[in-house]
VOGU-576127 format. One record per residue (C-alpha): residue in one letter; x, y, z. Coordinates in steps of 0.5 Angstrom, whole numbers, padded with zeros to 4 digits, always signed. Each point is the difference from the previous one (the first is absolute). Layout:
AXYZ ...
***
This chain:
M+0000+0000+0000 N+0003+0007-0002 V-0002+0005+0004 A+0001+0008-0002 Q+0003+0004+0005 T-0003+0007+0001 R+0002+0007+0003 Q-0002+0001+0008 T-0003+0006+0001 G+0005+0005+0003 L+0007-0004-0002 P+0004+0002-0006 D-0002-0004-0006 F+0005-0006-0001 S-0004-0004-0004 I+0005+0001-0006 L+0006-0003+0004 N-0004-0007+0000 S+0001-0001-0008 F+0006-0005-0002 R+0003+0005-0005 M+0000+0006+0005 Q+0003-0005+0005 A+0005-0002-0005 L+0002+0007-0003 L+0001+0003+0007 C+0005-0006+0002 V+0004+0000-0006 I+0001+0007+0000 F+0001+0001+0008 G+0003-0007+0001 A+0004-0002-0006 L+0001+0006-0004 L+0002+0006+0005 P+0004-0004+0005 T+0004-0003-0006 F+0001+0007-0003 A+0002+0003+0007 Y+0005-0006+0001 F+0004+0003-0006 F-0002+0008+0002 P+0007+0002+0001 E+0003-0003-0007 P-0006-0001-0004 S+0004-0003-0006 R+0001-0006+0004 F-0007-0002-0001 F+0001-0001-0008 D+0007-0003+0001 R-0002-0006+0004 S-0004-0006-0003 S-0001-0003+0007 T-0004+0006+0002 H-0005+0000-0006 V-0001-0008+0001 S-0001+0002+0008 L-0005+0006-0002 A-0004-0005-0005 A+0000-0005+0005 S-0003+0004+0005 T-0005+0003-0004 V-0003-0007-0002 A+0001-0002+0007 V-0005+0006+0002 I-0005-0002-0005 V+0000-0007+0002 G+0000+0001+0008 I-0006+0005-0001 Y-0004-0005-0005 F+0001-0005+0005 S-0002+0004+0007 R-0006+0002-0004 R-0002-0007-0002 V+0001-0003+0007 T-0004+0006+0003 A-0006-0003-0003 F+0000-0005+0006 P-0003+0001+0006 G+0004+0003+0006 T+0006+0002-0005 T+0001+0008-0001 L+0005+0003-0005 L+0004+0002+0007 S+0001-0007+0002 S+0001-0003-0007 A+0005+0006-0003 L+0006-0002+0004 P+0000-0008-0002 S-0002+0002-0007 F+0006+0004-0001 A+0004-0005+0004 I-0002-0005-0005 A+0001+0004-0006 F+0006+0003+0001 G+0003-0007+0003 A-0002-0004-0006 L+0003+0006-0005 A+0006+0000+0004 L+0001-0008+0000 G-0002+0000-0008 I+0006+0005-0001 L+0005-0004+0004 V-0002-0006-0004 L+0001+0003-0007 R+0006+0004+0003 I-0002+0007-0003 P+0004+0005+0003 Y-0004+0004+0005 S+0001+0005+0006 G-0002-0003+0007 A+0000+0007+0003 I-0006+0003-0005 L-0004-0006+0000 T+0000+0000+0008 M-0001+0008+0000 N-0006-0001-0005 A-0003-0006+0004 I+0000+0005+0006 C-0003+0006-0003 C-0005-0004-0004 S-0002-0003+0007 I-0001+0007+0003 V-0004+0002-0006 I-0005-0005+0000 I+0000+0000+0008 L-0002+0007-0001 L-0005-0001-0005 A-0003-0006+0004 L-0001+0005+0006 A-0003+0005-0005 T-0005-0005-0003 S-0002-0002+0007 R-0004+0006+0001 I-0005-0001-0005 A-0006-0002+0003 G-0003-0007-0002 P-0007-0002-0003 R-0006+0000+0004 F-0004-0006-0001 H-0008+0000+0001 L-0003-0006+0001 V-0007-0002-0002 P-0004-0004+0005 G+0001-0007+0000 E+0003-0005+0006 R+0006-0002-0004 A+0002+0006-0002 R+0000+0003+0007 Q+0006-0004+0002 L+0004+0005-0004 L-0002+0005+0006 T+0005-0005+0005 L+0006+0002-0005 Q+0004+0005+0003 E+0004+0002-0006 I-0005+0003-0004 D-0005+0006+0001 C-0007-0003-0001 E-0007+0002+0002 A-0007-0004-0001 M-0005+0004-0004 A-0007+0002+0003 R-0003+0002-0007 P+0001-0002-0007 Q+0003+0007-0002 L+0007+0001-0003 P+0005+0003+0004 D+0003+0006-0002 R+0007+0000+0002 R+0005-0001-0006 N+0004-0006+0003 A-0006-0004+0002 F-0001-0007-0002 I-0006-0004+0001 V+0000-0007+0002 A-0005-0006+0000 D-0002-0007+0000 L-0001-0001-0007 H-0003-0007+0001 Q-0006+0002+0005 N-0007+0002-0002 M+0000+0008+0000 A-0006+0004+0001 P-0002+0004-0007 E+0002+0007+0002 W+0007-0003+0003 E+0001-0003-0007 R-0001+0006-0004 M+0005+0004+0005 L+0005-0005-0002 A-0002+0001-0008 L+0000+0007+0001 A+0007+0000+0004 T+0003-0004-0006 L-0002+0006-0005 K+0002+0005+0004 G+0007-0003+0000 I+0000-0002+0008 P+0004-0007+0001 V-0005-0005+0002 F+0004-0007+0003 H-0003-0006+0003 Y+0002-0001+0007 K+0005-0006-0001 Q+0004+0004-0005 V+0001+0006+0006 Y+0001-0006+0005 E+0005-0003-0003 S+0004+0006-0002 V+0000+0003+0007 S+0001-0007+0004 G+0004-0004-0004 K-0005-0006+0001 V-0004-0004-0005 Q-0007-0003+0002 I-0003-0006-0003 E-0007+0000+0002 H-0004-0004-0005 L+0002-0005-0006 S-0005+0004-0004 E+0004+0006+0000 N+0005-0003-0005 N+0006+0003+0004 F+0004-0007-0001 G+0000+0003-0007 A+0003+0007+0002 L+0005-0004+0005 L+0003-0004-0005 P+0008+0002+0000 S+0004+0002-0006 I+0003-0007-0003 P+0005+0004-0004 Y+0003+0003+0006 A-0001-0006+0004 K+0005-0003-0005 V+0005+0006+0001 K-0001+0000+0007 R+0002-0008+0001 L+0007+0002-0004 I+0001+0006+0004 D-0001-0005+0006 L+0005-0005-0002 V+0005+0006-0002 M+0000+0003+0006 A+0000-0007+0004 I+0006-0002-0004 I+0004+0007+0002 A-0002+0000+0007 L+0001-0007+0002 P+0008+0000+0000 L+0000+0007+0003 L-0005-0002+0006 L+0004-0007+0001 I+0005+0002+0005 P-0005+0005+0004 M-0005-0006+0000 L+0006-0005+0003 I+0001+0005+0005 V-0007+0001+0002 A+0000-0008+0000 L+0005-0001+0005 L-0003+0005+0005 V-0007-0003+0000 K+0004-0007+0001 L+0004+0003+0006 D-0007+0004+0003 S-0004-0007+0000 P+0000-0007-0001 G-0003-0003-0007 P+0001+0001-0007 V+0002+0007-0003 L-0006-0001-0006 F-0007+0000+0001 R-0004-0003-0005 Q-0008+0000+0000 E-0005-0002-0005 R-0004+0006-0003 M-0005+0001-0005 G+0003+0003-0007 Y-0001+0002-0007 R-0007-0002-0003 G-0001-0004+0007 S+0006-0005+0000 T+0003-0001+0006 F+0008+0001+0001 Q+0005+0000+0005 V+0002+0007+0002 I+0007+0000+0003 K+0002+0005+0006 I+0005+0001+0005 R-0003-0003+0006 T-0002+0006+0005 M-0004-0005+0005 H+0002-0005+0005 A+0001-0006-0004 A-0004-0005+0005 Q-0006+0005-0001 G+0000+0001-0007 S-0006-0002-0005 D+0000-0003-0007 G-0006+0004-0002 R-0004-0006+0000 G-0002+0000+0007 D-0006+0004+0003 A-0001+0007-0003 S+0001+0004+0007 H+0007-0004+0001 A+0002+0003-0007 M-0001+0007+0002 T+0005+0005+0003 Q-0002+0004+0006 D+0002+0007+0002 N+0006-0002+0005 D+0000-0007-0002 M+0004-0004+0006 R+0002-0005-0006 V+0004+0005-0003 T+0008+0000+0002 R+0004+0006+0001 I+0003+0001-0006 G-0006-0003-0004 R-0003+0007+0002 F+0005+0004-0003 L+0000-0005-0006 R-0008+0001-0001 R+0000+0008+0001 T+0006+0001-0005 R-0004-0006-0005 I+0007-0003+0000 D-0003-0007+0001 E-0003+0000-0006 L+0006+0001-0004 P+0001-0008-0002 Q-0007+0001-0004 I+0005+0002-0005 I+0000-0008-0002 N-0008+0000+0000 I+0001+0006-0005 L+0005-0004-0004 R-0005-0006+0000 G-0005+0004-0003 E-0005-0001+0006 M+0001+0007+0003 S+0001+0007-0003 W+0004+0006+0004 I-0007+0004+0000 G-0007-0003+0001 P-0005-0002+0005 R+0004-0004+0006 P-0002-0007+0000 E-0003-0003+0006 A+0001-0006+0003 V-0005-0006-0003 S-0004+0000+0007 L-0001+0007+0000 S-0002+0001-0008 E-0005-0006+0001 W-0003+0004+0006 Y+0000+0006-0004 E-0003-0003-0006 S-0006-0003+0004 E-0002+0007+0003 L+0002+0005-0005 P-0003+0000-0007 F+0004+0000-0006 Y+0007-0001+0005 A+0002-0005-0005 Y+0001+0005-0006 R+0006+0004+0004 H+0004-0007-0003 I-0001+0003-0007 V+0007+0003+0000 R+0006-0003+0003 P+0001+0002+0008 G+0006+0004+0002 I+0005+0002+0005 T-0003+0007+0001 G-0007+0003-0003 W-0005+0005+0000 A-0004-0002+0006 Q+0007-0001+0004 V+0002+0007-0001 N-0007+0003+0002 Q-0002-0004+0005 G+0005-0005+0003 H+0000-0007+0003 V-0007-0002+0002 T-0004-0006+0001 E-0007+0002+0003 L-0006-0002-0005 D-0002+0007+0000 S+0007+0003-0002 I+0001-0006-0005 N-0006+0003-0003 T+0003+0007-0001 K+0007-0004-0002 L-0004-0003-0005 Q-0003+0006-0003 Y+0007+0003+0000 D+0002-0006-0004 F-0005+0001-0005 F+0002+0007-0001 Y+0007-0003-0002 I-0003-0005-0005 K-0004+0005-0003 N+0006+0005-0001 F+0005-0005-0002 S+0005+0004-0003 Y+0008+0002+0001 W-0003+0006+0003 I-0003-0003+0006 D+0006-0005+0001 I+0005+0006+0000 L-0004+0004+0005 I-0001-0006+0004 A+0008-0001+0000 V+0001+0007+0002 R-0005-0001+0006 T+0003-0006+0002 V+0007+0003+0001 M-0004+0005+0005 V-0003-0006+0003 L+0007-0003+0001 V+0002+0006+0004 S-0006+0001+0004 G-0002-0007+0001 F-0007+0001-0001 G-0005-0006+0000 S+0005-0005+0003 R-0002-0005+0005 
***
């Protein structure tokens, strides 16, 4: 859902700064061109004498455009703003171009690339602060039980409509449950709103765009067709998974051996923990993790569901196990599962078989989350964390459906960036 932003009364009109062209132009001018020319200000002739300078300036310009494009794409997902995505976007863009230059052995100026990266970051942060002053839309809700759930969302400004009268605000949007039977006067109002150019949205569009969740309530709604993941991207994603796993495994081998030694010294039992979990297309597989619980109290995932759950401050977790869970280091051996094709780096987390069977018996459409490969990290993990209660699992399921519906490299990149923040904060660990 694309929502136009308009000027708030009493504030300067910063809406022009929302355009891609304006943001790219300002960053190129103030983040790349001017800093580069200022670098050679005492001797401007040196700028024309060095090919490395021209390459660095051209690379900076490309990195700026790519970085802005990337940051604008990921801000389409809930909970992401230009301010939060700007620095990771530029870091990825400048880092990738610098790596390409090194691999191709093209002459470049490290000082200019570094200076331009810093200046561009400052410019985009200032732009993000300016555009954050733009007022968001106001949603007017047509009476209806299901549409009223939008009133519980804190992220949007909405109000229930008392009469079938068009709102008179420039940034007004109308939201309705378009599947319900409405009185004729409300239907006429919606038709008139369309003619007047006032956007009308189905309540689920707004709910998904703001909350990052997708609800499936009735099979007759044909949401399964809308939730089919992209098959071409699934093939590309599998190739990326393999390449990254092949690169990461030798790099992580020594750190994992050190962790294995610490686990062995901390408590008796095997270093690795294997558990049968529900995987891709409903097939089971043995997930591999570093053991974080006392071995005598472990579970193979085939016992009762309550034993497979990890509670807050669970006494079964070892001392070093708490650190491994907080930093997600215990998940690293799942690189083997990725190489086998059982898992991906990013996707819905695989549940123990006993838990998955319980959830499937209680939650409609739960099995549909297995349509993509499970992952080490996922959209639910960076938004919700680790949960086991049935009500929380229902919410987690909605996050998983949102990921499947928006299955693309953009959401995968965003999850990867957020995962780094989760590793630092320990969010959602048990």
